[in-house]
C-alpha atoms as an extended CHARMM CRD file, in Angstrom:
* protein
*
        74  EXT
         1         1  MET       CA             -0.2420000000        0.1240000000       -0.0260000000  PROA      1               0.0000000000
         2         2  PHE       CA              2.8820000000        2.2340000000        1.1320000000  PROA      2               0.0000000000
         3         3  ASP       CA              4.2910000000        1.0090000000       -2.4910000000  PROA      3               0.0000000000
         4         4  LEU       CA              1.3550000000        2.1480000000       -4.5710000000  PROA      4               0.0000000000
         5         5  GLY       CA              1.2610000000        5.9280000000       -3.2780000000  PROA      5               0.0000000000
         6         6  TRP       CA              5.3350000000        6.1910000000       -3.1560000000  PROA      6               0.0000000000
         7         7  PHE       CA              5.3960000000        5.5910000000       -6.7370000000  PROA      7               0.0000000000
         8         8  SER       CA              1.9790000000        7.9020000000       -7.1290000000  PROA      8               0.0000000000
         9         9  ALA       CA              3.2460000000       10.6580000000       -6.0510000000  PROA      9               0.0000000000
        10        10  LYS       CA              6.2680000000       10.0800000000       -7.9450000000  PROA      10              0.0000000000
        11        11  LEU       CA              4.5800000000       10.3100000000      -11.1130000000  PROA      11              0.0000000000
        12        12  PHE       CA              2.6880000000       13.6270000000       -9.7400000000  PROA      12              0.0000000000
        13        13  MET       CA              6.0960000000       14.8190000000       -9.1950000000  PROA      13              0.0000000000
        14        14  LYS       CA              7.1330000000       14.5490000000      -12.6410000000  PROA      14              0.0000000000
        15        15  GLY       CA              3.8670000000       15.3780000000      -14.0980000000  PROA      15              0.0000000000
        16        16  LYS       CA              3.0890000000       11.4240000000      -15.8630000000  PROA      16              0.0000000000
        17        17  LEU       CA              0.4700000000       10.6040000000      -13.3470000000  PROA      17              0.0000000000
        18        18  PHE       CA             -2.6170000000       12.1750000000      -15.3520000000  PROA      18              0.0000000000
        19        19  ARG       CA             -3.4040000000       12.1160000000      -19.3070000000  PROA      19              0.0000000000
        20        20  ASP       CA             -4.8660000000       15.4720000000      -19.2080000000  PROA      20              0.0000000000
        21        21  PRO       CA             -3.5410000000       17.6520000000      -16.0700000000  PROA      21              0.0000000000
        22        22  VAL       CA             -4.7260000000       20.9320000000      -17.9870000000  PROA      22              0.0000000000
        23        23  ASP       CA             -8.1680000000       18.6710000000      -17.7600000000  PROA      23              0.0000000000
        24        24  PHE       CA             -7.9910000000       18.0100000000      -14.3710000000  PROA      24              0.0000000000
        25        25  ALA       CA             -7.1590000000       21.4490000000      -13.3560000000  PROA      25              0.0000000000
        26        26  LEU       CA             -9.8190000000       22.7200000000      -14.8030000000  PROA      26              0.0000000000
        27        27  LYS       CA            -11.6580000000       20.5220000000      -13.2580000000  PROA      27              0.0000000000
        28        28  VAL       CA            -11.1820000000       21.5100000000       -9.6390000000  PROA      28              0.0000000000
        29        29  ILE       CA            -10.6820000000       24.8970000000      -10.6910000000  PROA      29              0.0000000000
        30        30  ILE       CA            -14.9970000000       24.9840000000      -11.8240000000  PROA      30              0.0000000000
        31        31  ALA       CA            -15.6780000000       22.9710000000       -8.2840000000  PROA      31              0.0000000000
        32        32  ASN       CA            -13.7650000000       24.9720000000       -6.0920000000  PROA      32              0.0000000000
        33        33  CYS       CA            -15.4120000000       28.1210000000       -7.8990000000  PROA      33              0.0000000000
        34        34  THR       CA            -18.4990000000       26.5870000000       -7.3550000000  PROA      34              0.0000000000
        35        35  GLY       CA            -18.3350000000       26.1060000000       -3.5900000000  PROA      35              0.0000000000
        36        36  LEU       CA            -16.2750000000       29.8940000000       -3.2410000000  PROA      36              0.0000000000
        37        37  PHE       CA            -19.4750000000       31.3840000000       -4.8520000000  PROA      37              0.0000000000
        38        38  LEU       CA            -21.9330000000       29.4160000000       -2.4920000000  PROA      38              0.0000000000
        39        39  LEU       CA            -19.8810000000       30.8090000000        0.6660000000  PROA      39              0.0000000000
        40        40  VAL       CA            -19.6590000000       34.5220000000       -0.6020000000  PROA      40              0.0000000000
        41        41  SER       CA            -23.2990000000       34.5930000000       -1.5150000000  PROA      41              0.0000000000
        42        42  LEU       CA            -24.3400000000       32.9140000000        2.0910000000  PROA      42              0.0000000000
        43        43  GLU       CA            -21.9420000000       34.9870000000        3.2880000000  PROA      43              0.0000000000
        44        44  LEU       CA            -24.1930000000       37.8090000000        2.1220000000  PROA      44              0.0000000000
        45        45  LEU       CA            -27.5000000000       36.6780000000        3.7280000000  PROA      45              0.0000000000
        46        46  LYS       CA            -25.3650000000       37.5930000000        7.1760000000  PROA      46              0.0000000000
        47        47  LEU       CA            -25.7690000000       33.4500000000        8.5940000000  PROA      47              0.0000000000
        48        48  PRO       CA            -23.5430000000       32.7430000000       11.4970000000  PROA      48              0.0000000000
        49        49  LEU       CA            -19.8920000000       31.3570000000        9.2280000000  PROA      49              0.0000000000
        50        50  LEU       CA            -20.7390000000       27.9060000000       10.3170000000  PROA      50              0.0000000000
        51        51  ILE       CA            -23.6090000000       27.3040000000        8.3370000000  PROA      51              0.0000000000
        52        52  PRO       CA            -21.7710000000       28.7460000000        4.7310000000  PROA      52              0.0000000000
        53        53  ILE       CA            -18.6570000000       27.1740000000        5.2040000000  PROA      53              0.0000000000
        54        54  THR       CA            -20.6010000000       23.8030000000        5.9210000000  PROA      54              0.0000000000
        55        55  ILE       CA            -22.9230000000       23.8750000000        3.0190000000  PROA      55              0.0000000000
        56        56  SER       CA            -20.3330000000       25.4030000000        0.4920000000  PROA      56              0.0000000000
        57        57  SER       CA            -18.4910000000       22.0430000000        1.2130000000  PROA      57              0.0000000000
        58        58  LEU       CA            -20.6110000000       20.2730000000        1.1890000000  PROA      58              0.0000000000
        59        59  VAL       CA            -21.6510000000       21.0100000000       -2.9390000000  PROA      59              0.0000000000
        60        60  ALA       CA            -18.2510000000       21.2710000000       -3.3880000000  PROA      60              0.0000000000
        61        61  GLY       CA            -17.3950000000       17.9490000000       -1.9580000000  PROA      61              0.0000000000
        62        62  ALA       CA            -20.6380000000       16.8590000000       -4.0230000000  PROA      62              0.0000000000
        63        63  THR       CA            -19.7240000000       18.2820000000       -7.6110000000  PROA      63              0.0000000000
        64        64  MET       CA            -16.2310000000       16.8030000000       -7.1860000000  PROA      64              0.0000000000
        65        65  PRO       CA            -17.6730000000       12.9490000000       -8.3380000000  PROA      65              0.0000000000
        66        66  PHE       CA            -19.2630000000       14.2120000000      -11.0520000000  PROA      66              0.0000000000
        67        67  LEU       CA            -16.7220000000       17.0200000000      -12.8490000000  PROA      67              0.0000000000
        68        68  LEU       CA            -14.4380000000       13.6940000000      -11.9330000000  PROA      68              0.0000000000
        69        69  LYS       CA            -16.5570000000       10.3640000000      -13.2370000000  PROA      69              0.0000000000
        70        70  ASP       CA            -14.2440000000        9.7610000000      -17.2170000000  PROA      70              0.0000000000
        71        71  PHE       CA            -11.1280000000       10.9900000000      -15.3740000000  PROA      71              0.0000000000
        72        72  LYS       CA             -8.4020000000        8.8370000000      -16.3510000000  PROA      72              0.0000000000
        73        73  ILE       CA             -5.0810000000        8.8020000000      -14.5820000000  PROA      73              0.0000000000
        74        74  LYS       CA             -1.7110000000        6.2890000000      -16.6040000000  PROA      74              0.0000000000
């Protein structure tokens, strides 16, 4: 198990882990922007900070599997 993680980390550092790293970065940025937009919009409603952080984290985390469902690694 440790060997698999070490091998993946080495490939990631060399830039050879992802087939299309630009597509991966774009999808991660989309999910993060969705969460940030939701956080800022909920914070404008003057809710306690715990509620917007929790909701935006759940939404951003829930969008990641949908965005990365067709993701391929080498």
